[in-house]
C-alpha positions as CSV (number, residue, x, y, z in Angstrom):
1,X,203.9,212.2,165.7
2,X,201.4,210.8,163.3
3,X,199.1,209.6,165.8
4,X,199.2,212.7,167.7
5,X,198.1,214.5,164.1
6,X,201.3,216.9,164.3
7,X,202.5,218.7,161.2
8,X,204.7,216.8,158.8
9,X,207.9,218.5,159.5
10,X,207.7,217.0,163.0
11,X,207.8,213.3,161.7
12,X,210.7,214.7,159.3
13,X,212.8,215.8,162.3
14,X,212.0,212.9,164.5
15,X,213.3,210.7,161.7
16,X,216.5,212.3,161.2
17,X,216.8,211.9,165.0
18,X,216.1,208.5,164.9
19,X,218.6,207.9,162.1
20,X,221.4,209.6,164.2
21,X,220.3,207.5,167.2
22,X,220.5,204.2,165.2
23,X,224.2,205.2,163.9
24,X,225.2,206.4,167.2
25,X,223.8,203.1,169.0
26,X,225.8,200.9,166.4
27,X,228.9,202.9,167.3
28,X,228.6,202.5,170.8
29,X,227.5,198.7,170.5
30,X,231.0,198.1,168.8
31,X,232.8,199.3,171.7
32,X,230.4,197.1,173.9
33,X,231.1,194.2,171.7
34,X,235.0,194.6,171.9
35,X,234.9,195.0,175.5
36,X,232.8,191.9,176.0
37,X,235.4,189.9,173.9
38,X,238.4,191.3,175.9
39,X,236.5,190.2,179.1
40,X,236.0,186.6,177.8
41,X,239.5,186.2,176.5
42,X,240.7,187.2,180.1
43,X,238.4,184.9,181.8
44,X,239.8,182.2,179.4
45,X,243.2,182.9,180.3
46,X,242.5,182.8,183.9
47,X,240.7,179.5,183.3
48,X,243.7,178.1,181.4
49,X,246.3,179.3,184.2
50,X,244.1,177.5,187.0
51,X,243.8,174.3,185.0
52,X,247.4,174.4,184.1
53,X,246.9,174.3,180.4
54,X,250.0,175.5,178.8
55,X,249.2,174.9,175.0
56,X,245.8,173.6,173.1
57,X,246.5,171.3,169.8
58,X,244.0,172.6,167.4
59,X,244.5,169.4,165.6
60,X,243.2,167.2,168.3
61,X,239.6,165.8,167.6
62,X,238.4,166.7,171.0
63,X,239.6,170.4,170.6
64,X,238.0,170.5,167.1
65,X,234.8,169.1,168.6
66,X,234.7,171.8,171.1
67,X,235.4,174.6,168.7
68,X,232.6,173.6,166.5
69,X,230.0,173.1,169.5
70,X,231.2,176.4,170.9
71,X,230.7,178.2,167.5
72,X,227.1,176.8,167.5
73,X,226.2,177.5,170.8
74,X,225.8,181.7,170.3
75,X,223.6,180.9,167.5
76,X,221.3,178.5,169.3
77,X,221.0,180.8,172.3
78,X,219.9,183.8,170.0
79,X,217.5,181.4,168.2
80,X,216.0,180.7,171.7
81,X,215.9,184.1,172.7
82,X,214.0,185.4,169.4
83,X,211.5,182.4,169.7
84,X,210.8,183.3,173.2
85,X,210.3,187.1,172.1
86,X,207.9,185.7,169.4
87,X,205.9,183.6,172.1
88,X,205.6,186.6,174.3
89,X,204.6,188.9,171.4
90,X,201.8,186.3,170.4
91,X,200.5,186.1,173.9
92,X,200.5,189.8,174.0
93,X,198.6,190.4,170.5
94,X,196.0,188.0,171.6
95,X,195.4,189.5,174.9
96,X,195.0,193.0,173.1
97,X,192.5,191.5,170.7
98,X,190.4,189.9,173.4
99,X,190.3,193.1,175.3
100,X,189.2,195.0,171.8
101,X,186.7,192.1,171.4
102,X,185.2,192.2,174.9
103,X,185.5,196.2,175.1
104,X,185.3,197.8,171.8
105,X,184.8,201.3,173.4
106,X,188.3,201.4,174.1
107,X,189.1,202.4,170.6
108,X,186.8,205.1,170.6
109,X,186.2,206.4,174.1
110,X,189.0,208.0,175.9
111,X,187.2,207.3,179.3
112,X,187.5,203.5,178.6
113,X,190.8,202.4,180.0
114,X,192.7,199.0,178.7
115,X,193.7,196.5,181.2
116,X,197.3,197.6,181.2
117,X,198.1,195.4,184.1
118,X,197.4,192.2,182.2
119,X,199.9,193.2,179.8
120,X,202.4,194.0,181.9
121,X,202.0,190.7,183.6
122,X,202.5,189.0,180.4
123,X,205.6,190.8,179.6
124,X,207.2,190.3,182.9
125,X,206.1,186.5,183.2
126,X,207.4,185.8,179.8
127,X,210.7,187.5,180.4
128,X,211.4,185.3,183.4
129,X,209.9,182.1,182.1
130,X,211.2,182.2,178.6
131,X,215.0,182.8,179.7
132,X,215.3,179.8,181.8
133,X,216.2,177.4,178.9
134,X,218.9,179.8,177.4
135,X,220.1,180.2,180.8
136,X,220.5,176.5,181.7
137,X,222.2,176.2,178.2
138,X,224.7,179.1,178.9
139,X,225.4,177.7,182.6
140,X,225.5,173.9,181.8
141,X,227.1,173.7,178.3
142,X,230.8,174.5,179.5
143,X,230.0,172.4,182.8
144,X,229.1,169.3,180.6
145,X,231.9,169.8,177.9
146,X,234.5,170.2,180.8
147,X,233.6,167.1,182.9
148,X,232.8,164.9,179.9
149,X,235.5,165.9,177.3
150,X,238.2,167.6,179.4
151,X,239.6,170.9,180.0
152,X,241.2,171.0,176.4
153,X,237.6,170.5,174.8
154,X,236.3,173.2,177.2
155,X,239.0,175.5,176.0
156,X,238.2,174.7,172.3
157,X,234.5,175.3,173.3
158,X,235.2,178.8,174.9
159,X,237.3,179.9,172.0
160,X,234.6,179.0,169.3
161,X,232.0,180.5,171.4
162,X,234.1,183.9,171.8
163,X,234.7,184.0,168.1
164,X,231.4,183.4,166.7
165,X,229.6,185.3,169.5
166,X,231.7,188.3,168.7
167,X,230.8,188.4,165.0
168,X,227.2,187.6,165.9
169,X,226.9,190.4,168.0
170,X,228.7,193.0,165.8
171,X,225.9,191.5,163.0
172,X,223.1,191.8,165.3
173,X,223.9,195.4,166.4
174,X,224.3,196.9,163.1
175,X,221.8,195.2,160.9
176,X,218.6,196.7,162.9
177,X,219.7,200.1,162.5
178,X,220.9,199.8,159.2
179,X,217.5,198.4,157.8
180,X,215.8,201.0,159.8
181,X,217.9,203.8,158.1
182,X,217.8,202.1,154.7
183,X,213.8,202.2,155.3
184,X,213.8,206.0,155.8
185,X,216.1,206.6,152.8
186,X,213.8,204.9,150.8
187,X,210.7,206.6,152.3
188,X,212.4,210.0,151.9
189,X,212.4,209.5,148.1
190,X,215.9,208.3,147.4
191,X,215.0,205.3,145.6
192,X,211.7,204.9,143.4
193,X,210.0,201.4,143.9
194,X,211.1,200.6,140.1
195,X,214.8,201.3,141.1
196,X,214.5,198.7,144.0
197,X,212.9,196.1,141.8
198,X,215.8,196.6,139.3
199,X,218.3,196.6,142.1
200,X,219.8,199.9,141.1
């Protein structure tokens, strides 16, 4: 709205709709996270039946090791994907700067079109290439744990991954929208800079 130089009331309306969309999306993501946990638990129970596991002793060191490693995996996976996004964004930024430097008329002349295809290629290549390592982690971690430490350790790892993955998913699903809505609330004048600094 601002780039198109529309009236100020348009920005106010779009901000309200954006805030509503954030809240609605957070609600929907809650249901998605819950259904993902139920699906994962169903697969875990199916695995336990196939492997003929009747019970799991949480006091066994091998199970505790699996729990700790499983609880760590979602955070490692999330960190790897966030670093991948950062790499892709940096590459895209360098490409945009290169085009601005080589053809400054892009910023002023509407007839001068940027090379959109190059940016699309960077985005697609990064999306495919950077997800290889997280995919390998998700596929081979259960295989390594199961074949080396046994089925009970694998059950512990899966339980830890499900528990911490659910909590991490809920946190990530809600914090972005909450921060965006908080920013809009402050921009609307609900808080002054002095109040924010003083923690009111």
